[in-house]
RODO-2510 file (C-alpha; in nm, 4 decimals, decimal comma):
residues 588
     n   res          X          Y          Z
     1     m    11,0008     8,2485    12,9032
     2     l    11,1396     8,0691    12,5992
     3     i    11,2721     8,2631    12,3015
     4     i    11,3409     8,0610    11,9901
     5     s    11,4178     8,1700    11,6388
     6     r    11,1263     8,1131    11,4028
     7     f    11,1659     7,9619    11,0567
     8     f    11,5097     8,0943    10,9672
     9     m    11,6049     8,2041    10,6158
    10     p    11,9687     8,2807    10,5300
    11     a    12,0314     8,6009    10,3404
    12     c    12,2610     8,4376    10,0870
    13     l    12,1646     8,1484     9,8641
    14     g    12,3618     7,8269     9,8745
    15     i    12,4678     7,8590    10,2367
    16     l    12,4035     7,5826    10,4889
    17     i    12,3483     7,7265    10,8318
    18     s    12,3393     7,5548    11,1693
    19     l    12,2381     7,7719    11,4609
    20     n    12,1813     7,7385    11,8296
    21     a    11,8474     7,8668    11,9506
    22     v    11,8494     8,1288    12,2234
    23     l    11,7098     7,9891    12,5474
    24     v    11,5924     8,2091    12,8341
    25     y    11,4815     8,0350    13,1525
    26     s    11,2112     8,1508    13,3904
    27     d    11,1757     8,0168    13,7431
    28     s    10,7987     8,0541    13,7196
    29     l    10,7790     7,8082    13,4307
    30     d    11,0480     7,5692    13,5557
    31     n    11,0664     7,4066    13,2127
    32     p    11,3001     7,1040    13,2155
    33     i    11,2336     7,0100    12,8540
    34     l    11,5257     7,2141    12,7250
    35     d    11,7952     7,1744    12,9862
    36     k    12,1110     7,3809    12,9763
    37     n    12,3108     7,0931    12,8311
    38     a    12,0633     7,0059    12,5559
    39     r    12,1903     7,0325    12,1991
    40     f    11,9192     7,2300    12,0263
    41     h    12,0081     7,3328    11,6750
    42     p    11,7534     7,3686    11,3981
    43     v    11,9414     7,3316    11,0711
    44     v    11,8754     7,5068    10,7412
    45     s    11,9559     7,3631    10,3983
    46     q    11,8807     7,4191    10,0318
    47     l    11,9634     7,0567     9,9614
    48     g    11,8533     6,7504    10,1587
    49     m    11,8044     6,6782    10,5260
    50     v    11,7955     6,3870    10,7696
    51     v    11,6666     6,4161    11,1253
    52     s    11,6788     6,1231    11,3662
    53     q    11,7138     6,0430    11,7328
    54     e    12,0837     5,9544    11,6960
    55     e    12,3488     6,1780    11,5424
    56     i    12,5647     5,9099    11,3791
    57     a    12,2626     5,7615    11,2023
    58     s    12,1521     6,1069    11,0844
    59     k    12,5001     6,1603    10,9408
    60     v    12,4801     5,8240    10,7608
    61     g    12,1567     5,9302    10,5918
    62     a    12,2914     6,2744    10,5005
    63     d    12,6022     6,1157    10,3474
    64     i    12,3787     5,8928    10,1335
    65     l    12,2021     6,2057    10,0041
    66     e    12,5386     6,3667     9,9302
    67     a    12,6428     6,0531     9,7380
    68     g    12,3449     6,0982     9,5061
    69     g    12,0853     5,8883     9,6856
    70     n    11,7259     5,9969     9,7239
    71     a    11,5194     6,0333    10,0427
    72     i    11,4248     5,6652    10,0355
    73     d    11,7890     5,5532    10,0086
    74     a    11,8722     5,7834    10,2993
    75     a    11,5827     5,6539    10,5072
    76     v    11,6840     5,2912    10,4562
    77     a    12,0478     5,3646    10,5398
    78     t    11,9411     5,5583    10,8495
    79     g    11,7133     5,2763    10,9593
    80     f    11,9858     5,0143    10,9393
    81     a    12,2351     5,2485    11,1091
    82     l    11,9946     5,3051    11,3986
    83     a    11,9806     4,9270    11,4427
    84     v    12,3483     4,9556    11,5346
    85     t    12,3694     5,2863    11,7227
    86     l    12,0289     5,2997    11,8991
    87     p    11,9669     4,9380    12,0021
    88     r    11,6837     5,0171    12,2429
    89     a    11,4605     5,1255    11,9540
    90     g    11,6426     5,1060    11,6206
    91     n    11,6145     4,7472    11,5172
    92     l    11,6232     4,4474    11,2887
    93     g    11,3919     4,2489    11,5156
    94     g    11,0919     4,4831    11,5226
    95     g    10,8696     4,6556    11,2687
    96     g    10,7078     4,9827    11,1760
    97     f    10,5371     5,2153    10,9327
    98     m    10,6808     5,4326    10,6584
    99     l    10,5109     5,7196    10,4760
   100     v    10,6723     5,8098    10,1418
   101     h    10,5987     6,1111     9,9243
   102     l    10,7161     6,0788     9,5635
   103     a    10,7704     6,4271     9,4212
   104     d    10,7676     6,3389     9,0508
   105     k    10,4312     6,1618     9,0819
   106     n    10,2925     6,3903     9,3541
   107     k    10,1887     6,0701     9,5263
   108     t    10,2022     5,9610     9,8903
   109     i    10,2117     5,5944     9,9875
   110     a    10,2105     5,4050    10,3164
   111     i    10,4351     5,1032    10,3699
   112     d    10,3172     4,8680    10,6449
   113     y    10,5955     4,6510    10,7822
   114     r    10,4371     4,5921    11,1197
   115     e    10,5153     4,2639    11,2971
   116     m    10,2772     3,9705    11,2475
   117     a    10,1535     3,7151    11,4996
   118     p    10,3111     3,3703    11,4491
   119     s    10,0996     3,0944    11,2960
   120     t    10,0585     2,9185    11,6312
   121     a     9,9464     3,2315    11,8197
   122     s     9,6034     3,2027    11,9805
   123     r     9,3432     3,4387    12,1199
   124     d     9,3895     3,3464    12,4872
   125     m     9,7638     3,2779    12,4804
   126     f     9,8432     3,5420    12,7429
   127     l     9,5687     3,4509    12,9914
   128     n     9,6432     3,2618    13,3117
   129     q     9,4292     2,9882    13,4686
   130     e     9,2032     3,2481    13,6271
   131     g     9,1405     3,4103    13,2874
   132     n     9,3424     3,7214    13,3669
   133     v     9,6228     3,8647    13,1551
   134     d     9,9693     3,7389    13,2453
   135     n    10,1634     4,0602    13,1817
   136     q    10,5012     3,8981    13,2377
   137     k    10,4308     3,6520    12,9584
   138     a    10,2753     3,9145    12,7303
   139     r    10,5610     4,1618    12,7668
   140     y    10,8842     3,9886    12,8601
   141     s    10,8690     3,6295    12,7360
   142     a    10,9774     3,5002    12,3945
   143     q    10,6088     3,4459    12,3173
   144     s    10,5674     3,8241    12,3182
   145     s    10,7658     3,8439    11,9914
   146     g    10,5865     3,8868    11,6621
   147     v    10,7453     3,8002    11,3277
   148     p    10,9846     4,0933    11,2587
   149     g    10,9086     4,3228    10,9653
   150     t    11,1875     4,5824    10,9705
   151     v    11,4282     4,4183    10,7262
   152     a    11,1515     4,3346    10,4785
   153     g    11,0019     4,6828    10,5075
   154     l    11,3215     4,8780    10,4592
   155     l    11,4287     4,6616    10,1656
   156     y    11,0815     4,6859    10,0095
   157     a    11,1110     5,0651    10,0133
   158     l    11,4606     5,0468     9,8660
   159     d    11,3628     4,7993     9,5914
   160     h    11,0516     4,9906     9,4852
   161     y    11,1442     5,3554     9,5382
   162     g    11,5167     5,3815     9,6076
   163     s    11,7944     5,4483     9,3574
   164     m    12,1003     5,2879     9,5178
   165     s    12,2131     4,9289     9,5632
   166     i    12,1529     4,7399     9,8841
   167     k    12,5284     4,6983     9,9182
   168     d    12,5912     5,0737     9,9158
   169     v    12,3035     5,1519    10,1504
   170     l    12,4004     4,8916    10,4125
   171     k    12,7724     4,9595    10,3963
   172     p    12,7716     5,2325    10,6667
   173     a    12,5746     5,0189    10,9150
   174     i    12,8046     4,7220    10,8563
   175     k    13,1094     4,9418    10,9191
   176     l    12,9587     5,0832    11,2390
   177     a    12,8881     4,7333    11,3701
   178     s    13,2189     4,5752    11,2695
   179     q    13,4563     4,8607    11,3520
   180     g    13,2511     5,0043    11,6339
   181     f    13,1562     5,3578    11,7347
   182     e    13,2036     5,5701    12,0432
   183     v    12,9255     5,5266    12,2978
   184     n    12,7470     5,8528    12,3771
   185     y    12,5895     5,9559    12,7078
   186     d    12,2407     5,8549    12,5953
   187     l    12,3358     5,4966    12,5071
   188     s    12,5507     5,4575    12,8172
   189     d    12,2718     5,5763    13,0456
   190     s    12,0133     5,3629    12,8670
   191     l    12,2203     5,0466    12,9062
   192     l    12,2779     5,1258    13,2724
   193     q    11,9054     5,1731    13,3347
   194     s    11,8203     4,8452    13,1559
   195     k    12,1059     4,6427    13,3010
   196     q    11,9038     4,4250    13,5364
   197     r    11,6509     4,3243    13,2714
   198     l    11,8956     4,2667    12,9855
   199     q    12,1419     4,0697    13,1938
   200     q    11,8770     3,8073    13,2676
   201     h    11,9499     3,6704    12,9184
   202     s    12,2991     3,5466    12,8354
   203     a    12,3119     3,6670    12,4749
   204     s    12,1829     4,0146    12,5678
   205     k    12,4346     4,0338    12,8501
   206     n    12,7189     3,9343    12,6180
   207     y    12,6185     4,1762    12,3423
   208     f    12,5434     4,4905    12,5403
   209     y    12,7783     4,4728    12,8376
   210     k    13,1486     4,4225    12,8937
   211     p    13,2906     4,0795    12,9834
   212     d    13,2924     4,1748    13,3533
   213     g    12,9224     4,2696    13,3333
   214     s    12,9773     4,6450    13,3549
   215     h    12,8013     4,8818    13,1154
   216     y    12,9715     5,0801    12,8407
   217     k    13,0773     5,4309    12,9415
   218     p    13,0707     5,7429    12,7223
   219     g    13,3663     5,7315    12,4859
   220     d    13,4026     5,3517    12,4960
   221     l    13,4239     5,1724    12,1612
   222     f    13,1195     4,9509    12,1036
   223     i    13,1756     4,6705    11,8500
   224     q    12,8963     4,4290    11,7472
   225     s    13,0532     4,1508    11,5397
   226     d    12,7515     3,9172    11,5242
   227     l    12,5250     4,2035    11,4202
   228     s    12,7767     4,2964    11,1508
   229     a    12,7649     3,9397    11,0176
   230     t    12,3841     3,9516    11,0086
   231     l    12,3908     4,2811    10,8190
   232     q    12,6430     4,1373    10,5742
   233     r    12,4100     3,8443    10,5009
   234     i    12,1289     4,0917    10,4322
   235     s    12,3602     4,2962    10,2082
   236     k    12,4516     3,9916    10,0019
   237     q    12,1190     3,8040     9,9956
   238     g    11,8531     4,0696    10,0495
   239     t    11,5468     3,9603    10,2491
   240     d    11,6558     3,5964    10,2166
   241     g    11,9593     3,6917    10,4250
   242     f    11,7238     3,7489    10,7181
   243     y    11,4050     3,5500    10,6615
   244     k    11,5776     3,2369    10,5341
   245     g    11,9132     3,0661    10,5798
   246     k    12,1465     3,1192    10,8751
   247     t    11,9783     3,4208    11,0343
   248     a    11,6362     3,2556    11,0215
   249     d    11,7847     2,9407    11,1760
   250     l    11,9376     3,1479    11,4563
   251     i    11,6026     3,3158    11,5271
   252     v    11,4171     2,9842    11,5408
   253     d    11,6888     2,8285    11,7569
   254     q    11,6456     3,1169    12,0002
   255     m    11,2675     3,0661    11,9950
   256     q    11,3099     2,7016    12,0856
   257     r    11,5510     2,7785    12,3695
   258     s    11,3306     3,0547    12,5092
   259     g    10,9872     2,9076    12,4462
   260     g    10,8868     3,1392    12,1614
   261     l    10,6536     3,0692    11,8706
   262     i    10,8191     3,2028    11,5535
   263     s    10,8930     2,9266    11,2999
   264     l    11,0921     2,9104    10,9766
   265     q    10,7607     2,9112    10,7900
   266     d    10,6499     3,2261    10,9732
   267     l    10,9698     3,4043    10,8747
   268     a    10,9599     3,2931    10,5107
   269     g    10,5946     3,3943    10,4864
   270     y    10,6281     3,7509    10,6142
   271     k    10,4808     4,0097    10,3736
   272     v    10,5081     4,3873    10,3482
   273     i    10,1827     4,5629    10,2559
   274     e    10,1596     4,8905    10,0676
   275     r     9,8499     5,0806    10,1791
   276     k     9,6674     5,4027    10,1016
   277     p     9,7368     5,6776    10,3574
   278     v     9,4591     5,8272    10,5676
   279     c     9,4248     6,1909    10,4604
   280     g     9,2122     6,4746    10,5896
   281     t     9,2094     6,8518    10,6006
   282     y     9,2543     7,1126    10,8711
   283     r     9,1825     7,4741    10,7789
   284     d     9,3516     7,5020    10,4367
   285     h     9,6032     7,2205    10,4888
   286     k     9,5958     6,8518    10,3996
   287     i     9,7318     6,5986    10,6460
   288     c     9,8306     6,2433    10,5440
   289     a     9,9309     5,9740    10,7937
   290     m     9,9332     5,5969    10,8429
   291     p     9,6172     5,3894    10,7979
   292     p     9,5317     5,0812    11,0076
   293     p     9,6790     4,8761    11,1600
   294     s     9,8036     5,2125    11,2825
   295     s     9,5390     5,4040    11,4719
   296     g     9,7477     5,7171    11,4216
   297     g     9,6156     5,8491    11,0927
   298     i     9,2473     5,7979    11,1689
   299     h     9,2515     5,9563    11,5118
   300     l     9,4899     6,2359    11,4161
   301     v     9,2473     6,3408    11,1437
   302     q     8,9485     6,2818    11,3728
   303     m     9,0883     6,5079    11,6456
   304     l     9,1776     6,7787    11,3948
   305     n     8,8229     6,7560    11,2559
   306     i     8,6788     6,8029    11,6058
   307     l     8,9074     7,0954    11,6872
   308     e     8,8376     7,2662    11,3543
   309     n     8,4958     7,3550    11,4987
   310     f     8,6574     7,5866    11,7537
   311     e     8,8594     7,9069    11,7329
   312     l     9,1773     7,7932    11,9036
   313     m     9,4120     8,0823    11,8308
   314     p     9,2227     8,3368    12,0471
   315     m     9,2317     8,0923    12,3395
   316     g     9,6113     8,1197    12,3536
   317     h     9,8633     7,8407    12,3208
   318     n     9,8616     7,6029    12,6193
   319     s     9,6013     7,8128    12,7971
   320     a     9,3493     7,6286    13,0141
   321     a     9,0790     7,6753    12,7494
   322     y     9,3034     7,5387    12,4738
   323     i     9,4202     7,2378    12,6769
   324     h     9,0588     7,1687    12,7789
   325     h     8,9468     7,1476    12,4157
   326     l     9,2487     6,9360    12,3219
   327     t     9,1717     6,6973    12,6075
   328     e     8,8068     6,6578    12,5142
   329     a     8,8959     6,5857    12,1509
   330     m     9,1526     6,3290    12,2664
   331     r     8,8972     6,1707    12,5004
   332     s     8,6493     6,1106    12,2180
   333     a     8,9087     5,9776    11,9742
   334     y     9,0672     5,7307    12,2162
   335     a     8,7234     5,6030    12,3187
   336     d     8,6576     5,5216    11,9537
   337     r     9,0025     5,3652    11,9220
   338     s     8,9184     5,1132    12,1930
   339     l     8,6354     4,9588    11,9909
   340     y     8,6794     5,0154    11,6188
   341     l     9,0512     4,9810    11,5425
   342     g     9,2431     4,6682    11,4420
   343     d     9,4174     4,5017    11,1485
   344     p     9,2021     4,5876    10,8421
   345     d     9,2942     4,2541    10,6832
   346     f     9,1086     4,0786    10,9657
   347     t     8,8364     4,3165    11,0786
   348     p     8,6449     4,5951    10,9007
   349     v     8,7652     4,9356    11,0182
   350     p     8,5139     5,2198    10,9545
   351     i     8,7765     5,4680    10,8357
   352     n     8,5477     5,6955    10,6343
   353     q     8,2936     5,7238    10,9141
   354     l     8,5536     5,7968    11,1815
   355     i     8,7156     6,0770    10,9788
   356     d     8,3827     6,2203    10,8591
   357     k     8,3652     6,5921    10,9398
   358     n     7,9952     6,5679    11,0251
   359     y     8,0732     6,2994    11,2825
   360     a     8,3458     6,5238    11,4234
   361     k     8,1018     6,8132    11,4430
   362     a     7,8610     6,5952    11,6396
   363     l     8,1407     6,5031    11,8786
   364     s     8,2448     6,8677    11,9120
   365     q     7,8926     6,9567    12,0219
   366     q     7,9345     6,7235    12,3198
   367     i     8,2156     6,9411    12,4536
   368     n     8,1206     7,1835    12,7290
   369     p     8,3674     7,4744    12,7001
   370     h     8,3671     7,5232    13,0773
   371     k     8,3484     7,1725    13,2241
   372     a     8,5389     6,8476    13,1765
   373     r     8,3536     6,5295    13,0921
   374     q     8,4257     6,2098    13,2816
   375     s     8,5638     5,9266    13,0688
   376     k     8,3259     5,6793    13,2350
   377     d     8,0461     5,8742    13,0676
   378     v     8,2134     5,8826    12,7237
   379     y     8,1643     5,5800    12,5005
   380     p     8,2641     5,4942    12,1436
   381     g     8,0093     5,7017    11,9576
   382     l     8,0019     5,5901    11,5963
   383     e     7,7028     5,3545    11,6064
   384     k     7,4837     5,6128    11,7747
   385     w     7,5853     5,8791    11,5238
   386     v     7,5375     5,6503    11,2219
   387     a     7,1920     5,5523    11,3456
   388     a     7,0954     5,9169    11,3917
   389     k     7,2390     6,0042    11,0518
   390     n     7,0460     5,7273    10,8781
   391     s     6,7222     5,8395    11,0411
   392     e     6,7295     6,1842    10,8818
   393     s     9,0416     5,4603    11,3997
   394     e    10,7222     5,3360    12,4508
   395     e    10,9929     5,2943    12,3194
   396     t    11,0087     5,3647    11,9559
   397     t    11,2119     5,5889    11,7313
   398     h    11,1176     5,8176    11,4464
   399     y    11,3185     5,9804    11,1695
   400     s    11,2505     6,1929    10,8629
   401     t    11,4407     6,2389    10,5357
   402     w    11,3857     6,4923    10,2576
   403     d    11,5888     6,5212     9,9366
   404     k    11,6472     6,8153     9,7026
   405     q    11,4018     6,6696     9,4473
   406     g    11,1232     6,6909     9,7086
   407     n    11,0937     6,3210     9,7913
   408     i    11,0098     6,2647    10,1583
   409     v    11,0179     5,9741    10,3999
   410     t    10,8776     5,9887    10,7504
   411     n    10,9325     5,6600    10,9305
   412     t    10,8532     5,5197    11,2743
   413     y    10,9728     5,1775    11,3834
   414     t    11,0010     4,9983    11,7142
   415     l    11,0671     4,6982    11,9350
   416     n    10,7745     4,8171    12,1540
   417     f    10,9404     4,8561    12,4976
   418     a    11,2983     4,9796    12,5227
   419     y    11,5108     4,6826    12,4104
   420     g    11,1900     4,4891    12,3317
   421     n    11,1466     4,1847    12,5524
   422     g    11,5174     4,1971    12,6384
   423     i    11,5958     3,8721    12,4562
   424     a    11,8729     3,8882    12,1954
   425     v    11,9114     3,6276    11,9212
   426     d    12,2292     3,4431    12,0118
   427     g    12,4674     3,4464    11,7156
   428     a    12,2750     3,7166    11,5278
   429     g    12,3401     4,0189    11,7472
   430     f    11,9951     4,1805    11,7623
   431     l    11,7036     4,1987    12,0054
   432     l    11,3525     4,0585    11,9711
   433     n    11,0391     4,2694    11,9912
   434     n    10,7523     4,2331    12,2391
   435     e    10,4846     4,3655    12,0037
   436     m    10,2377     4,0879    12,0851
   437     d    10,1505     4,2993    12,3906
   438     d     9,9960     4,5505    12,1504
   439     f     9,7145     4,3033    12,0868
   440     s     9,4194     4,2988    12,3240
   441     a     9,5089     3,9919    12,5284
   442     k     9,1638     4,0184    12,6828
   443     p     8,8871     4,2556    12,5648
   444     g     8,8738     4,5550    12,7958
   445     s     9,2191     4,4950    12,9452
   446     a     9,4993     4,7512    12,9216
   447     n     9,8294     4,6902    12,7443
   448     g    10,1700     4,8142    12,8584
   449     y    10,0764     5,1730    12,7686
   450     g     9,7380     5,1640    12,9423
   451     l     9,5447     5,1447    12,6154
   452     i     9,2161     4,9571    12,6180
   453     g     9,1303     4,7311    12,3244
   454     g     8,8420     4,5164    12,2086
   455     t     8,7850     4,2107    11,9946
   456     a     8,8891     4,3955    11,6771
   457     n     9,2455     4,3802    11,8097
   458     a     9,2344     4,0278    11,9543
   459     v     9,5253     3,7890    11,8944
   460     e     9,5003     3,5854    11,5734
   461     p     9,7620     3,4021    11,3645
   462     y     9,9274     3,6235    11,0970
   463     k     9,7483     3,9322    11,2294
   464     r     9,9249     4,2646    11,2854
   465     p     9,8738     4,4300    11,6251
   466     l     9,7217     4,7752    11,6472
   467     s     9,9739     5,0573    11,6799
   468     s     9,9817     5,4280    11,7622
   469     m    10,2784     5,5075    11,5355
   470     t    10,1915     5,8157    11,3307
   471     p    10,4436     5,9188    11,0635
   472     t    10,2810     6,2237    10,9044
   473     i    10,3194     6,4662    10,6126
   474     v    10,1410     6,8031    10,5981
   475     f    10,0607     6,9781    10,2683
   476     n     9,9647     7,3405    10,2057
   477     a     9,6673     7,4738    10,0079
   478     n     9,8628     7,4187     9,6843
   479     n     9,9160     7,0523     9,7743
   480     k    10,2868     7,1065     9,8337
   481     p    10,4459     6,9303    10,1331
   482     t    10,5417     7,1649    10,4153
   483     l    10,6124     6,9406    10,7163
   484     a    10,7211     6,5825    10,7840
   485     s    10,7059     6,4639    11,1422
   486     g    10,6420     6,1791    11,3830
   487     s    10,7447     6,0625    11,7267
   488     p    10,8011     5,7713    11,9608
   489     g    10,5967     5,7571    12,2796
   490     g    10,3596     5,4597    12,2780
   491     s    10,0023     5,5725    12,3376
   492     t    10,1105     5,9397    12,3390
   493     i    10,2362     5,9396    11,9795
   494     i     9,9098     6,0512    11,8186
   495     t     9,8561     6,3425    12,0557
   496     i    10,2193     6,4520    12,0227
   497     v    10,1907     6,4700    11,6428
   498     l     9,8548     6,6481    11,6816
   499     q    10,0172     6,9227    11,8892
   500     m    10,3115     6,9498    11,6514
   501     i    10,0676     7,0167    11,3650
   502     l     9,8564     7,2626    11,5637
   503     n    10,1666     7,4486    11,6806
   504     s    10,2711     7,4881    11,3181
   505     i     9,9370     7,5587    11,1470
   506     e     9,7181     7,7152    11,4142
   507     f     9,9805     7,9112    11,6081
   508     d    10,2234     7,9791    11,3211
   509     m    10,5256     7,8561    11,5155
   510     g    10,8571     7,7885    11,3502
   511     i    10,9613     7,4263    11,3598
   512     a    11,2013     7,4706    11,6521
   513     e    10,9401     7,6444    11,8649
   514     a    10,6737     7,3902    11,7645
   515     t    10,9079     7,1097    11,8686
   516     s    11,0058     7,2531    12,2061
   517     a    10,6630     7,3668    12,3293
   518     a    10,5356     7,1797    12,6358
   519     r    10,2923     6,8957    12,5565
   520     i     9,9892     6,7330    12,7175
   521     h     9,8257     6,3936    12,6717
   522     h     9,4916     6,2290    12,7431
   523     q     9,3841     5,8850    12,6205
   524     w     9,0302     5,8344    12,7585
   525     l     9,1471     5,5792    13,0158
   526     p     9,3015     5,6416    13,2585
   527     d     9,0946     5,9587    13,2927
   528     r     9,3886     6,1894    13,3520
   529     v     9,5589     6,4775    13,1737
   530     f     9,9361     6,4263    13,1687
   531     y    10,1427     6,7387    13,1148
   532     e    10,5061     6,8347    13,0809
   533     k    10,6461     7,1040    13,3032
   534     g    10,6245     7,4310    13,1200
   535     i    10,2451     7,4668    13,1422
   536     s    10,1683     7,7717    13,3557
   537     v    10,0506     7,7262    13,7128
   538     d     9,7429     7,9390    13,6378
   539     s     9,6417     7,7125    13,3485
   540     l     9,6785     7,4046    13,5671
   541     r     9,4713     7,5622    13,8430
   542     l     9,1950     7,6481    13,5965
   543     l     9,1974     7,2977    13,4489
   544     k     9,1460     7,1515    13,7954
   545     s     8,8542     7,3875    13,8572
   546     m     8,6960     7,2630    13,5325
   547     g     8,7048     6,9069    13,6643
   548     h     9,0185     6,7691    13,5004
   549     d     9,2395     6,5244    13,6875
   550     i     9,5867     6,6483    13,5993
   551     s     9,9221     6,4863    13,6596
   552     t    10,2718     6,5928    13,5648
   553     s    10,4340     6,3414    13,3340
   554     s    10,7246     6,1600    13,4981
   555     r    10,8933     6,1550    13,1569
   556     v    10,8972     6,3929    12,8630
   557     l    10,6325     6,3280    12,6002
   558     g    10,7852     6,1894    12,2832
   559     s    11,0709     6,2985    12,0618
   560     t    10,9620     6,4479    11,7312
   561     q    11,2155     6,4461    11,4471
   562     s    11,0818     6,6912    11,1924
   563     i    11,1616     6,8703    10,8679
   564     a    10,9731     7,1749    10,7386
   565     t    10,9998     7,3878    10,4266
   566     n    10,8723     7,7124    10,2800
   567     g    10,9288     7,5779     9,9299
   568     q    11,2864     7,7022     9,9014
   569     y    11,4690     7,5946    10,2149
   570     l    11,4473     7,2934    10,4438
   571     v    11,4666     7,3364    10,8207
   572     g    11,5282     7,0314    11,0364
   573     s    11,4547     7,0191    11,4081
   574     a    11,5721     6,7369    11,6320
   575     d    11,3728     6,7181    11,9548
   576     p    11,5951     6,8116    12,2526
   577     r    11,3844     6,5980    12,4878
   578     r    11,6172     6,3038    12,4306
   579     q    11,9942     6,3181    12,4191
   580     g    12,1808     6,2523    12,0981
   581     a    11,9162     6,3529    11,8420
   582     a    12,0423     6,5538    11,5455
   583     a    11,9338     6,7225    11,2242
   584     i    12,2057     6,6831    10,9611
   585     p    12,1911     6,8639    10,6255
   586     q    12,3233     6,7123    10,3073
   587     g    12,6859     6,8052    10,2530
   588     n    12,7595     6,8939    10,6146
***
């Protein structure tokens, strides 16, 4: 049994409260998600809040709020700090998606700073002589790197919606890189686990390991002088400090040494795109999330639309009946993802049809409440529905910021795999992404997360690969924001955010309880339900009897970093699934 405080309200105004949830363990559940050493502390504030996967970076963002910055300033500062303190996912060499809510305009915008394919990329670039996908080349070579978007994206947000100077916002990250910080257990363990892969490349070995080749231990001081110099160029020159000049030259030099494709012209030509969020409704709430080239917003709304046709609360949270309906909704959505989703600047994406509630109702009617479907019998269903209608869309990190004026940022960015392709830019101090693997190297083939893609997501020059990143904001019936959330997790991101929303809206959980509840995942193919320990044995037995192939997840599912409000107080919850995450209130 797990007992966690629900949404906590202090009795006295003006008090910032940090509390430890009460955890009670049951042998029958054997729930490893919240181990006895996990730091689990939802935080309450009347002011602002920053929640990220790394405590130092959260503190950087909270200090920016305290200095008078808004949520966008805090998000940008946090993003650059994570590039220093969380090198496996925080980054300068990757890309991502940012959702911004502007309180004074009551407007939500989506900022797309996803990586782009280099100009010399080609459709069959990752196929071998037999026409099969060369996964080593697609995932671990320099050719797996797309043109990075992180620096351009963060600075775009700062220039258009921030209030502080680039110098002030980057100052904390520069200090962390130049003066160093104490390595925590999470970073130490991560570097140890990735040692063999990273030490194949001389620059990566030099940057992330000691001169004798050993990994940094908890408490060691970690200084990154070359990264500090790169950040200083960005601070002084803005985007030109990364996409032109010395840093750009260092990137291209590394490409030439390693056989990559990114050119000076590719870097200088990178563009951030501001897009309209995908929004839908569930019960009396509005949900807004990222549009394509993220598949997150479309399929989050689509699954909520399907599930809205069922009474979930009486089923019981994480009961067999509830998990069955979740799985069947996931199965339909991921089948559609395989065919219809891609970069909207290159291929038409039928957003309105996929999030149509009538289409969702038709899909819901295909669900047998007592028997699992087989994914081999479930196909992308839009064309069939449209025709019938006419005859009568893993290693990543997420963080959220919220200021006292009500501005919100929920941001997910990534290198794709932990430490990307493992290749660091010599002289610049940061790692390259391997996002080109998120394209469909061959229609019908699976990427590194097992996701199937079609021609809509084929490799093309300047194209952005499809993503599952799903930064999300939930609004109440009065159109006031109530929850900002998102998660890493590769193909599991969309279903993780789905369950976070359902836990909050459908089951009325406080944010801490919603965060800690055991999760499941299904993605059409492979036809298997993955679950975290914490689901009851009886529910698992019933799911098997219904025809589901179930498998315990070898790793925890995601790491949501969320902020909720009742209109007066903010409550931040850092997911205890990964070490080092922290919710930090302004002024603490």
